C-alpha positions, 0 to 999 in steps of 0.5 A, spaced: 344 511 824 344 506 819 345 499 820 349 499 814 354 504 817 360 499 820 364 505 823 366 504 830 362 511 832 356 508 828 357 501 832 358 504 839 351 509 838 347 503 836 350 499 842 348 504 846 342 506 844 340 498 844 342 498 851 339 504 854 332 501 851 333 494 853 331 492 860 334 485 860 340 487 857 343 485 850 347 479 848 354 479 844 350 474 839 344 479 838 349 485 837 352 481 832 346 478 828 341 484 829 346 490 830 351 489 825 357 490 831 362 485 829 366 486 836 361 487 841 366 487 847 370 492 844 365 497 843 362 496 850 369 497 853 369 503 848 362 505 852 365 504 858 371 509 857 366 514 855 363 513 862 357 508 861 356 504 866 354 497 865 355 490 868 357 484 864 354 477 865 357 471 862 352 465 860 351 460 854 347 462 848 344 459 843 345 461 836 340 461 830 343 454 828 341 451 835 349 451 837 350 452 844 356 457 845 358 458 853 361 464 856 358 469 851 356 476 854 350 479 856 351 487 857 346 490 862 346 498 862 346 502 869 347 509 867 353 514 867 359 515 871 360 523 872 366 526 873 367 525 880 366 517 879 359 517 882 353 514 878 347 517 875 342 515 871 338 518 865 
């Protein structure tokens, strides 16, 4: 999956892989800057619709130029929701 692929499928896959491997979660700013995901909230919503369980924490984040942005999201992966609505971790 290339970082240059901007298809929604590829963006979802990059976000999912990063969420699963980053214990502290990832920020929307990180997703835009390092994962080439233009709309992280939309991709996170699509993952939730596919059974991925995550929490969102809103925090002030600082961009690469030192500017502060209030209420930016941090996504933290919790596992999957199975067909019966229960949680399961990988």
